[in-house]
N, C-alpha and C positions, 0 to 999 in steps of 0.2 A: 385256800381258794383266794386268788388275787382279785379283789374287788376294787372299787374306785370311788372317788368323791362324787362322781356323776350320779350316784344313787340318791344324792340329796337334791338333785335338780337345781333350781335357782333358790337357794335356801332362805328362809325367813329367820332362822336362828343363827346368831353369830356370837362366839365361834361355834362350829359344828361339832357336836358330841356324837359318840357312837350310838347313843340312845335316841337321837333325833331321827324321825321317820322321813323327813324330807318334804319337798315341795316341787314335785315333778309333773310336767305335762305329759300324759301318756300317749299323746298323738302329735307331739311337737317335732321339730326338725331333729332333735337329739334323742328322741324317745326310744328308738330301737336299741341304742347302746345303753341308755339309762335303765330301761325296763329289763333288758337282758341281764344286767348285773344284779338288779334287785331280785329277779327270779332265781339267778344262780345262788345268791345268798339264802333265799328261802329253801331251795333244794338242799343246800349244804346243811342247814339247820334241821330240816326234816329227816335227812339221813342220820344226823347225829342223834336226834331224839328217838326215832323209831328203830333204827338199826344199831344204835349205840356205837356209831362210827366215830373214830377219833379225828376230829376236824379242827381246822383253824381258818379264820377269815381275817384278811388284812385289807384295810381300805387305804389304797394308795392315791395320793393326790397327783403331784407333778414330780416325777423323778427325772433326773438328767445326769449326764456325765459322759466320759469317753466311751466309745463303741456304740453310741447312738447311730442309727441309720441316717445318712445325710439327707435322704428323701423321706424322712419320718413323717413330715407334714405337721408336726406340732410346733409350738411357739419357739422352743429353744433352738432346734436345728434351723428353722426358718430364719429366725433373727440372726443367728451366727453366720449362716451362709450369705445372707444379704449384706451383713456388715463386712465380711471378708472380701466380698466382691465390690466393696465401696458403694453399695446401693443404699437408698433410703430404706429404713425398716418399715414394713407394712403393718399398720395398726388398724384393726377393724373396730368401728365405733369411735368413742372418744378416748379410749385407752384407760379409763378410770376403773374398769373392772379389775378385781384383784385376784391373785393366785398365790399359792405357797409352793415352794420348791424344795426338794430334798435331793441331796447328792447321793449317787448310787451306793457308795460304800456304807453310808449311814442306813440306807434302806435295807441292804443285805444284812447288816448287823441286827437291825430290828426284827426282820423276818426270822433270822436264826434264833434270836432270843424268844420269839413267839413260839417257834417249833419246840423249844426245850421246856416251855411253860405248860401249865395245866389249863391254860385259857382256851376255851372252845368257842367262845363268842367272838365278836369282832373287835379289832384293835386298830386304831388309826396310827400310822407311822408317817410322820411328816415333819417338816421344819417350820419354825416360826421366825420372824413375823410374816404376815402377808405383805405383798408388794403389788402395786398397780402395774398393769402391763406397760403403761407409759413410763414409769420409773424403771421398770425392767429393761425396756428398750434403750433408754438413756444409759443404763449401766453397761450394756453390751457395746454400744457405740463408744463409750469411754474406754473400755478394756481393749477394743480393737482399733482404736484411733480412727474411727470411721467418721469423716466429716459430712457425710451425705444427709444426716438427720433422719427425719421421720416423714412418713407419707400416710395420710388418713384416708380410709375407705369406708363407705357404708355397705352393709350387707344385711339383706332381709332375714337371713338365718339367725341373726343376733337376737331375735325376739325372745328366745328362751335361753340365751347365753347367761350362765351364772354371773351375777354381778360381784359376788364376794365368795372367796374360798379361804376360809380361816379355820384350820383344824384345831380341835381341843385335844391335847396329847397327854393329859394328866394320867390317864390309866396306863398308857405305855411307859410313862416315867415312873409311876409307883409300882406297877405289877412287874414290868419287864426290866426296870432300872435302865431304861433307854433314853438317851438324849442325843440328838444329832450334834456332831462335832465339827463338820465342815461348813464354814460360812459361805454365803452366796458368792462373794467375790473370788474366794479361793477356788470353789467348785467350778465357777464359770471360766476362770483362767485355765484350769486344767482341760476343760471341755473345748475351749477355743483352740488350745494348742493341738489337741487331737484332730480337730477339724482342719486346722492348717496343714498338718502332716498328711491327712487324707486327700486334701485338695491339690497337693503338689503333683 
C-alpha cells in the first residue's frame, strides 16, 4: 500500500518515525488526503490481522525523477518548469518549511526490498537530509542557470502546511539494508534534462 508522509499532518516530532501517530487536522484544507491515507493504512492492517493477508505499507515522502508529469502540480515540476521558462520560482509562505526528496530509482529499490522482506508493518523510504523549500528553489535556479530569482506569495491554505518533513529511516536501513544512493544535485540534473527534452 503506497502511503505518504501526509499521514503525519504537521508533525510535532522530528524526525518522523514509523511509530509516530501524527498531528493532523481532520477538517483542514489538506484533511481529505491526510485522512484518506490514514484510513487506507488502517484498512490494510485490519485485513492483515483479521484475514492474514500478506501486506506491506510504504510511507513515501517526496519522490521525483524523469517521467514525472509536466503538469503534476507538485513542487519539483512546478519549480523546474518555471526555471526552464526563465520565470521566478513561486514560493508560498516564507520558504522555510522543509521537505525531504527521494530519487525514483532509490524509491523503487526500497519498495522492491520491502516486497521481498517479511515486514508487514510500515516502512519509511526517503532520502536525508531535509532541505528548506527556499534552499531547494535556489538549487534548481542554480542548476538551470535561471536568473529570474524567486517570487513569494501568501496563501491562506498554508495554515496546516507541514513545517518540517524529516523522515527517520533507521528501520529501512537495518531491516531492508536500504540506503538512497542518488544525491539531490544528481537527481535534479537528470530530472531537469528530462523536462528540457519534453519541453522542446
